[in-house]
N, C-alpha and C positions, 0 to 999 in steps of 0.2 A: 573642491568637493572632495579630490583624493584625499584629503588631509583627515576631512570631517571621517568620510570609510574607514580609513588607518585606525580614529581614535573611538570606533564603534567596535573594528576588528579586533582591539589590543580589551578595551573593556570587557568583549564578551569573552575573551580568554581568560580573562584575569578573576571575572564572576566564573566561570570553569572551572579554576584550580583551586576557589575558595571552597566552591561546592564539592568538588570532590574528598573535600575533607569529612564528608558526614552522609553523601550523596555516593552511593554505588555506581548508576547508571557514568555520570561524570566522571569517578574515576578511572569508569571502564577506556571513557575516552581519552585523560591525559596519558595514562599509560600505553592502550594504542596507538597516539601517535607515535609517541617516541620510539616503535619499533617500526611505523609504516618504510622509512625509508632502507631498514635491513631487510624488511620482506622483501622490497622490490629489486635488492642487489643480492639475496639469495635464487631467487626465481626466475631473474629474468635468465636469459640465455643468449648467446650469441645469435644473431639473424633474425632474433622472433619479429613475426611481424602481428602488431594489437591491434587491438579495441580497445578505447577506454571506456567504459561506462562506468556516470557517478547516479548513486542513490540516494536520498538522503536516509530510507531508514528503509524498514520492509518491507512497506506499503510498495514504495518506487521501486522498488527490488523485483517485486512482483508486476509489477506494472512493463518492467523492461525485458524480464525474463522472453519472454513470446520472443524477443527479438532478437535474445541471445541464444536461444535454442536454435530458432533455422539461420542466423550465420555464423553459429556451430556445424551447423548441418552443410550447410553452403557453401560456406566458404573456409575449410578446411587449413587451411593453413594461417590461420589467424587463431588469434590464441585470447580469451576475453579477461581480461582485467577489469576490476570493480570496485572502486572506491565509494565508502560510506562515511554518511557524518552521523549516526547514532548509533549507540550499544546496542539499541534490540534489531535493527537491521545485519550488525557485524556480527553478534556474538550470535548469532542463528544462523546467519548464514556465509561463515567466511572458509564450511569446509565443506560447502557444496559442491558433488563431481564438476555440474558445470562447469564453476571458474577454473580461470589458472594463475589466478591469483587474488586477492581479496584483503582492501587492507583499511585501515583509515582514513580519511581526506584532511592534513593537513592544516592551520589556519592558512586563509588565503590572503598570505601577504607575499613579493616580488622574489624575495630569495626562497621560498617552500616551493612557489610555481615552479622557479626555474628549474631549481635541484626538480626535483618530481618527474618535470620533464625531460631534461635534461636523462634520467634513470629509464623512465621508461619509454621512451620516445615512440608515444602513439600514431598509428596513420587513421584515427580518428577518434575524436571525444565525444561521444553519446550524453546529454544533463539531461534526468527524466524529470518531466512535468513543470516544477519552475524553483529548479538549481540556477543562479546567473552569481557566477564568482568572479569579479572583475580582475585578480591578479593568473587566477588561472585562467583564464578567455583571454587578457591582452599576453600572456604566453607563449598561449595557442596561437593565437593569429603571428608573434611574433613569428616561429618557427613551421608555419603554413600549414599548419592540423587542422581542418574541418572541424568546425564545431556544430553537431546537430544536438535539436530541442525537442524529446517525440512526448508524446501526450501532451502538451504544454495545455493547461488553460489558464487565461489570465481573468482581470475582474477589471471595471471602470475606475472603484476606489483604491486600488495599489499603488505604489505608489510611483511606480514607473510612469504614471498617468497625470499626478500631478505639477502644473504650472512651474514649480519651483526644481521638477527634480532631472533636469538634463545629462544631468551624472550616471545616472540611473539607466532613462535610456540609450544614453548611448553604448552601457555593459550591454542590454538589447540588442543593439547593431550589431557586437562584435559578431556572431550566432551568422553561421554560415545556410542554416537551413530549421526552417521550422515546420516541424511535422504535427499541428495543432486540433484540439478537440472539438471546439465547435467554429458558427461564422461570425459569435462576438469574437472569443479572440482574434480573429485573423483580421475583424476590421480594428478592432485596436493598436492592433502591429502594425496596419498601413494607414493608419490616422499618424504615427506619429515617422512613417517611410521607409517602412519595413516591407518590402516587397515579396522576398524569397519563402512563404510560406501555404501549406498545404493543409488543406484540410484531410484528416485523415479519419479520424477518429479516437477510442480508446484502446490502448492493448492489452487491457484488463477485461475486455470482452472476450478479445480471445483465451489467455489462461485460463478463466473459468469453466468454458467452454469444454478446452482441453481436460479440465479435471475433471471436467464431470462425464464425460467421457471415458474418459481413464477407470471412473468406480468402481473399488470394490466393496463386497459387504464387511460387514464390519460384525462379525457372528456375536460378540457381548456387547455390542448395543443394542444387537436384536434382540436377545435377551430377556435384557435387561427392561425393555420396553410393553416385551408378555402381551401383547397383542392391544397395550392401552394407547394413547396417542402421546407422541412427544412432543415438548415445545422447548426450542433453544435456546440458549440467553446466552448470544454472542458479543467479546472481545465487552463486556461488563465494568464498570464503574462502580463505587460505589452508592451514587447517587440512581443505579441503574434498578439498583439490586433494592432501594429502598421505593422507589415506583412498581417493582414486582412484588414486594415481599408479603405484605396480607394479600393478593392472589393465588401467590403459588401457596400460603397456606389455608387458604380457604378451599383451593380445586384439591387433594390429595387424592381424592377420590374418584377426578374423573383424566387428570391429566401423569403423568411419567415426565421430570423436569431434568434439561442437562444446561450446565453455568457454567460458562469459559473464562473468567475475569480475563480483561485483556492485561494487569501484570498479573505475573502468578508467581508469589510469595505468600509466605505464611501471614502477616495481617491481612492479608484481603481475601484469602481463604478462611480463615477464621472468622471474618464478617461475614462469611455467606451463611456460615453455619451455625454461628450463634442468631441470626434474624432471621433464620429458615427454621421450620419443627417439624417438617420433613423429614425419613431415617435418609440417613446420607452418606454417600460413600466417598471420596476421593478415587478417580481412574484410575492412578497408580495402585490401589489396594484391591481392584476387583480381579476376580480370578477366574477363571476359564465357565465360570459353572456362578454365577453372580447371584447374593441373595434374593429371593421373592420377594421379601419383604421390601428394599431399597426402592426407595419414593425418589431419588436426587443423585445424579453423578454432580460431582465438580470437577473440572477438566484442572488438571494442577500436571500437562504437559504440552508441550506446545506443537507445531502443527499438523494438526489433526480438523481442526477446526470446521476450512472449508468440504470436508469430507464428511465429518457428520452432519452438516446442515443439508443430507441426503434425508437424512432421520427426520427432521421437523413438519411436523402438524402444521405450526407456524414457527415461524424463526427470527426477533428480535435480533438488532444490530446497536451494540451501543455506543456511547462517546459523545452522545448530541451533546447533555448537558456538559463537559467539562474539555479537552481537549480538541476535540473535535468528533465529527460520526467516519465513522468505521464502517471497514467493504461490507456494501450491501447485494454486488451484486455475484458476492460468491454464493450466499447463497436464494438471488431471486433466481439463477442458471437452472436452481431444482424444480421449478414450480409449484413452490409452495408462498401463501404472503406471508409479507415484508413485514414488520414492523420496524417504528423507529422514534428515540423521542422528538420530540416539537421541540424545539431551540431555532433563530434565528440563523447562525453558523450555519444550519442545514444549507442552506442557498448557499455556498460556495458550492458544493457538490453535484454537479451539474447532473447524476446519475439519482441522487436523492429526488432532485427537481420533477426530473423526467417519470422516473418510477409511480411517482404520485398522481402525478396528473395520468398517467395510464392507467391507475387503479392496478396497481399491480403491488400498492405500498401505501402504509398508513402512518400518519402521527400521530404521539400520543401526548399526552400532556401528564396527568392527574391516574385516580385507580378507576374514577368514574369512567374515563371513554374507555381506562382498557376495557373493565367488562362490558362495557357496551360491545367495541368491537368481537371482542372474542365469543361473547353470546351472541351475537353477528352469523361469526362463524362458523360457530358449531350448530345454531340453527335454521341455517339455509345454503345448503347442500349447493347450491346452485352459485350463490356469491362467492362463499368461500374457492370453490373450482375456478368461476373465474377469473377471482383475486390471482390466485396462484398461475392460472394459463398466462394473463398480462405479463405477470413480473418474465416467465419465463419467455413469452414470445419478446417482449424488450429486451433483453439479450440478445437475442436470438436475432433481430434483426439491425443488429449495430455490432456484427460479426464482422472480420476485416480488413482491422485495422493493420496489422501485422507484416501481412504480405508486401499492402503499399508502399509500407514503410522501408520495407526488405530489400523488396524492387530500388527505390529511390538511393538508397544506403550504400550499396551493390552496383551501382552507375557512380555514383560516386566514389567509389574506390577504384572501378577501372579508368574513369577517370583521371585521376589521382596518379597510375602510372598506364597511361596512355593504353591502354586494351582498347579490345574492341567491344561492338555490344552496349553502347552508350547510348 
């Protein structure tokens, strides 16, 4: 099976190299990986004690951030090194002051794994959600570096639990401690002989709660709203715009709109402008006194969406019809109703299943459903406020994962160095 795994890795790297000829993100990954070892050599100082976090992308980084912040505060003698798999994670967060070093994760080969760990020599490796890499795990085991998987969530249909997939199950068994989101994941791991599992929940709840607690007014948005209700469409793809297009064009008198595409590039920005007839402006062009006639803002900057949701009368989260649903917790924490597209893939997201079951979010599949639910919100104040309150309470009832995990990580670090307090 390792031979088959090596073939997969080599094939993927070949496809990535080919696609880099015409795909910017693939090109950034290829170019970034070439700099990885040079970055670590430059940043690594003699005697540094390092905790290594690996995040696939931006979402996983936000999931791990509460842990990084807490460890940075409580364990000041440690440095935080973070690797990213995707360009959307690294290119946005590589200069974040929280990180002591950021780099692209090299391809998962034995040579790369040995070289990376030899240069970095971390005292702990933390992998977020469902990042499992054979060679990096194997190299950590050989160097006696504890491997931790946090906010892990697994499903029965994944390859790890197929009858033929012993190799992949063995990869899971190389992890020293799992901090999982739910009972199903714990039971799946226990059924294959993995007992080092603790149900702690999802650290993203703590992250969005902290963002809400630190919310600061955005005067430009308040002036733009000018007393009208604001509907926010976040992390949208073209299919999300297609779903909302007619509703937006038909309701310019009732609402103002803010659309934040998942990919902020000229093609996506122009697509929104072409599909929607409202008088719109890109966020980067809004001045201190926005034109009172502006009916829609199109976000062409990143990093503000989680704060913008505060202003949403209704917040729609995109992605269901494409690569996968984006972060529902960011809007839910503010106590306004949350909408999403209806897709079978939503079942992969625990928060989507739970929010719908709690009555804090609704799935929509077409214009008729969209118009029906929006009419219900605007025509029934009790229904509207009850839906938002259910969303907020769902988030608040799931806080605390960060504290549980950090406490265990600190005990593992102390044990590694034979310190008291274990």
